[in-house]
C-alpha positions in Angstrom: 73.9 -194.2 -64.7 71.4 -192.6 -62.6 69.7 -194.3 -59.9 66.2 -196.2 -60.1 63.2 -194.3 -58.3 60.7 -196.4 -56.2 58.4 -198.8 -58.0 59.3 -200.9 -61.2 62.1 -201.1 -63.0 61.9 -199.2 -66.3 61.0 -201.5 -69.3 64.2 -200.9 -71.3 66.3 -201.8 -68.4 64.2 -205.0 -68.1 64.6 -205.8 -71.5 68.6 -205.1 -71.4 69.6 -206.3 -68.1 66.8 -209.0 -66.9 65.2 -210.5 -69.6 68.2 -211.7 -71.4 69.3 -214.1 -68.8 67.3 -217.2 -68.8 69.5 -220.1 -68.1 69.6 -223.1 -69.9 66.9 -223.4 -73.0 64.4 -225.5 -72.0 61.5 -226.9 -74.7 58.7 -227.3 -72.1 58.7 -223.3 -71.5 55.8 -222.0 -73.5 56.2 -218.3 -72.0 59.1 -217.0 -70.1 59.9 -213.3 -69.0 58.7 -210.4 -71.4 56.9 -207.0 -71.2 53.5 -207.1 -70.2 53.4 -210.9 -69.2 53.0 -211.2 -65.6 52.8 -215.1 -65.4 55.1 -217.7 -67.1 53.6 -220.9 -68.9 55.3 -224.4 -69.0 53.8 -227.3 -70.6 52.9 -230.4 -68.7 51.5 -232.7 -71.3 47.6 -232.0 -71.3 48.0 -229.3 -69.1 49.8 -225.9 -68.7 51.5 -225.0 -65.1 51.2 -221.0 -64.6 53.3 -219.5 -62.4 54.0 -215.9 -61.0 55.4 -213.9 -58.0 54.7 -210.8 -57.1 55.8 -208.8 -53.6 53.4 -206.5 -51.6 55.5 -203.4 -50.7 53.6 -200.2 -50.6 50.9 -201.5 -47.9 51.4 -201.6 -44.1 47.7 -203.3 -43.9 46.4 -206.5 -44.7 50.1 -207.5 -46.3 49.3 -211.2 -46.3 45.7 -211.0 -47.6 46.9 -208.5 -50.4 49.8 -210.9 -51.4 47.4 -214.0 -52.2 44.8 -212.0 -54.5 47.6 -209.8 -56.5 49.1 -213.2 -57.3 46.0 -215.1 -57.8 45.2 -212.3 -60.3 48.0 -212.9 -62.4 47.1 -216.6 -62.7 43.5 -215.8 -63.3 44.4 -213.4 -66.5 46.1 -216.6 -68.1 42.8 -218.1 -67.8 43.8 -220.7 -65.4 42.7 -221.4 -62.0 44.7 -220.4 -59.1 45.7 -223.5 -57.1 49.3 -223.7 -55.0 50.6 -220.6 -53.1 54.1 -220.2 -51.5 55.6 -216.9 -49.6 58.4 -215.2 -48.2 57.9 -213.3 -45.2 60.6 -210.7 -44.4 60.2 -209.2 -41.1 62.0 -206.0 -39.6 64.0 -206.3 -36.6 62.3 -206.7 -33.2 59.3 -207.9 -34.7 57.2 -210.5 -32.6 55.3 -213.6 -32.6 51.8 -211.3 -32.8 52.7 -209.7 -36.3 54.0 -212.9 -37.6 50.6 -214.8 -36.8 48.4 -211.7 -38.0 50.0 -211.8 -41.5 49.9 -215.6 -41.6 46.2 -215.5 -40.8 45.6 -213.3 -43.3 47.6 -215.4 -45.9 44.8 -218.3 -44.9 41.7 -216.1 -44.9 42.9 -215.2 -48.4 43.9 -218.7 -49.7 40.5 -220.1 -48.2 38.6 -217.5 -50.0 39.5 -218.8 -53.7 40.4 -222.2 -52.7 44.1 -222.1 -52.6 46.4 -224.4 -51.1 49.5 -223.0 -48.9 52.3 -225.3 -49.9 55.4 -223.5 -48.5 57.6 -220.3 -48.2 60.2 -219.2 -46.1 60.3 -216.5 -43.1 63.2 -214.4 -41.7 63.8 -211.4 -40.0 65.4 -209.3 -42.1 68.1 -206.6 -41.3 67.2 -202.7 -42.4 63.8 -203.1 -43.1 61.3 -200.5 -41.9 58.0 -202.8 -42.5 57.0 -206.3 -43.3 57.6 -207.4 -47.1 55.6 -210.4 -48.5 56.9 -212.0 -51.7 54.1 -214.5 -53.2 54.5 -217.2 -55.5 51.3 -218.3 -56.9 50.9 -221.8 -59.2 47.7 -222.8 -61.5 46.6 -224.9 -63.9 45.0 -224.4 -67.5 44.4 -226.7 -70.4 47.0 -226.7 -73.2 44.7 -224.8 -75.7 42.8 -223.0 -73.0 45.5 -220.5 -71.7 45.1 -216.5 -72.3 48.3 -214.1 -72.5 48.7 -210.5 -72.9 50.0 -210.9 -76.4 46.9 -211.9 -78.5 45.5 -208.3 -78.9 44.7 -207.4 -82.4 43.5 -204.4 -84.2 39.7 -203.9 -84.0 39.4 -205.6 -80.9 37.6 -204.0 -78.1 39.0 -203.1 -74.5 36.9 -203.9 -71.7 37.7 -202.7 -68.3 35.9 -204.5 -65.1 35.1 -202.8 -62.1 36.8 -199.1 -61.5 40.3 -197.6 -61.3 42.7 -197.2 -58.6 40.7 -199.7 -56.6 43.9 -201.2 -54.9 45.8 -197.9 -54.4 42.7 -195.9 -53.1 42.3 -198.4 -50.6 45.7 -198.4 -49.1 46.1 -194.3 -49.1 42.6 -194.4 -47.4 44.0 -197.3 -44.9 47.6 -196.1 -44.3 46.9 -192.0 -44.2 43.6 -192.1 -42.3 45.1 -189.3 -40.3 45.9 -187.0 -43.1 42.5 -187.7 -44.9 39.9 -187.7 -41.9 39.8 -183.8 -42.1 39.4 -183.8 -45.9 36.8 -186.3 -46.9 33.9 -187.2 -44.8 33.6 -190.2 -42.9 31.5 -192.1 -44.8 33.6 -191.9 -47.8 36.8 -192.7 -45.8 34.9 -196.2 -44.8 34.2 -197.0 -48.3 37.8 -196.0 -49.7 39.2 -198.3 -46.6 36.7 -201.3 -47.7 38.0 -201.2 -51.5 41.3 -202.9 -50.9 39.1 -205.9 -50.4 37.5 -205.5 -53.8 41.3 -206.4 -55.7 40.4 -210.0 -56.8 39.9 -210.3 -60.8 39.8 -214.1 -60.8 36.0 -214.3 -61.2 36.1 -211.4 -63.6 38.4 -213.5 -65.5 36.7 -216.7 -65.0 33.6 -215.2 -66.8 35.2 -213.6 -69.5 36.9 -216.9 -70.6 33.7 -218.6 -70.4 31.9 -216.2 -72.7 33.9 -216.7 -75.7 36.0 -214.3 -77.6 39.0 -213.3 -75.2 42.0 -212.1 -77.1 44.2 -211.2 -74.3 43.9 -210.2 -70.4 45.9 -208.2 -68.1 45.7 -206.9 -64.8 46.8 -203.4 -64.1 48.7 -202.9 -61.0 51.6 -200.5 -60.5 51.4 -198.0 -62.7 47.3 -198.0 -62.6 45.2 -198.5 -65.8 47.5 -196.6 -68.2 50.3 -198.7 -67.6 48.3 -201.9 -67.9 46.9 -201.1 -71.5 50.5 -199.8 -72.7 52.1 -203.2 -71.3 49.3 -205.2 -72.9 49.9 -203.0 -76.3 53.6 -203.5 -75.7 53.1 -207.2 -75.7 51.0 -207.6 -78.2 52.9 -205.0 -80.7 49.6 -203.0 -81.3 48.4 -199.3 -80.4 45.5 -198.3 -78.9 42.7 -195.5 -78.4 41.1 -195.3 -74.8 38.3 -193.1 -74.1 38.8 -191.5 -70.6 35.0 -190.7 -70.5 34.1 -194.6 -70.7 36.5 -194.9 -67.7 34.8 -195.5 -64.3 36.1 -194.0 -61.3 34.3 -194.1 -58.1 33.9 -190.8 -56.2 35.9 -191.9 -53.2 39.2 -192.4 -55.5 38.6 -189.3 -57.1 38.5 -187.3 -53.7 41.7 -189.4 -52.2 43.7 -188.5 -55.7 42.5 -184.9 -55.3 43.9 -184.8 -51.9 47.1 -186.1 -52.8 47.5 -184.2 -56.4 47.5 -187.7 -58.2 46.3 -189.2 -61.4 43.8 -191.5 -61.0 44.9 -193.4 -64.2 48.4 -194.0 -63.0 47.4 -195.2 -59.4 47.6 -198.9 -58.6 44.7 -200.8 -59.8 44.6 -204.2 -58.9 40.7 -205.4 -58.8 40.0 -204.0 -62.4 40.5 -206.4 -65.2 41.5 -205.4 -68.8 40.0 -207.8 -71.3 40.6 -207.4 -75.1 37.9 -209.1 -77.1 36.8 -209.7 -80.4 34.0 -207.1 -81.4 31.4 -209.5 -81.7 32.0 -210.9 -78.3 32.2 -207.9 -76.4 28.3 -207.6 -75.7 28.2 -210.9 -74.3 31.2 -210.7 -72.1 29.6 -207.8 -70.4 26.3 -209.3 -70.0 27.9 -212.3 -68.4 29.9 -210.1 -66.1 26.8 -207.8 -65.5 24.6 -210.8 -64.5 27.3 -211.7 -61.7 27.1 -208.0 -60.4 30.5 -207.2 -61.9 30.6 -203.7 -63.8 32.0 -203.6 -67.1 32.4 -201.2 -70.1 34.3 -200.9 -73.6 36.6 -198.2 -72.9 38.5 -198.4 -76.2 39.9 -200.0 -78.9 43.1 -201.8 -80.3 44.6 -200.2 -83.4 47.8 -200.6 -85.2 50.8 -199.9 -83.6 51.3 -196.8 -86.3 48.2 -195.4 -85.1 50.2 -194.5 -82.1 48.9 -195.2 -78.1 46.4 -192.5 -77.4 44.2 -191.4 -74.5 41.3 -189.3 -75.7 40.5 -186.7 -72.6 37.0 -186.0 -71.6 37.6 -182.2 -73.2 39.0 -183.9 -76.8 42.6 -183.5 -76.2 44.7 -186.6 -77.2 47.4 -187.7 -75.4 50.2 -190.1 -76.5 50.8 -192.8 -73.7 54.3 -194.1 -72.8 55.1 -196.4 -70.0 55.0 -194.9 -66.4 58.1 -194.0 -64.6 56.3 -195.1 -61.1 52.9 -195.7 -59.7 51.3 -192.5 -57.9 51.1 -194.3 -54.7 54.9 -194.3 -54.5 54.9 -190.5 -54.9 52.5 -190.3 -51.5 54.7 -192.8 -49.5 57.9 -191.0 -50.4 56.9 -187.3 -49.7 55.3 -188.5 -46.1 58.8 -190.7 -45.4 60.5 -187.6 -46.1 58.6 -185.3 -43.4 
């Protein structure tokens, strides 16, 4: 058997070697592990407990801050309110108090920004690490009839994307590879790109969309970028899609950095944009509400039947079939620089 590459474990391996191990049967579990579903749902009577976990491994800056927000995003995609956060902080050998305190200050700042309590976790110095790793755990609550999943998309629905693709990946590359980029793009663009990592919360995007009504499904495209996010959502819903590249918003800073590293921005880590699948008659209302709160959004395509395939229509009219991503473009850059 070949070894895994950096990034997510392939979907077929997850189904075969991970998702089938579920412990004892518990009837309070509404939704457990499955493709495209990033948070579990457990019935608590009138409420539903929403739970998720995600590590931050591809960044060296703002680890603690990122950990809170990427986990809160998964809770918000369920139509729930993030409430409680725990984190495991794994430090390389010879780390000091200053690093520990810096990361925890970031966790505290991010938690206060979205009104989340930090309720526990674990810290240790771990042999073999070359950089710190933060593994976050977020819990939230939704009403028993109010939660959203990734599996509710139906043929004929609109696919809405908020903000821009590649937000998180652009911010990480700008912060962690400043020296290489400094001679390639102008200083103002580099500063803007660095600031983009602070745009990754979609908690407000999700809240406004759900309040507008007509939301069928939501998903937060992270590793593998926008195309992986749309594929995961379609896989969860057992549907196809037809996405128009011309309708996808890409900031010039993202385009420039992707050009320097020869990356596909549609496969670059995209925390910060939210995928919303909505009934066609509800899309306009959702977009109006988002834009009224200065959150850009656009219909980028349609949900189709599974037999129609999963397609991206390029700006030149070519049609490309979309499958699961092997790994995020960010990891290609990290690995290529580590090998030098």
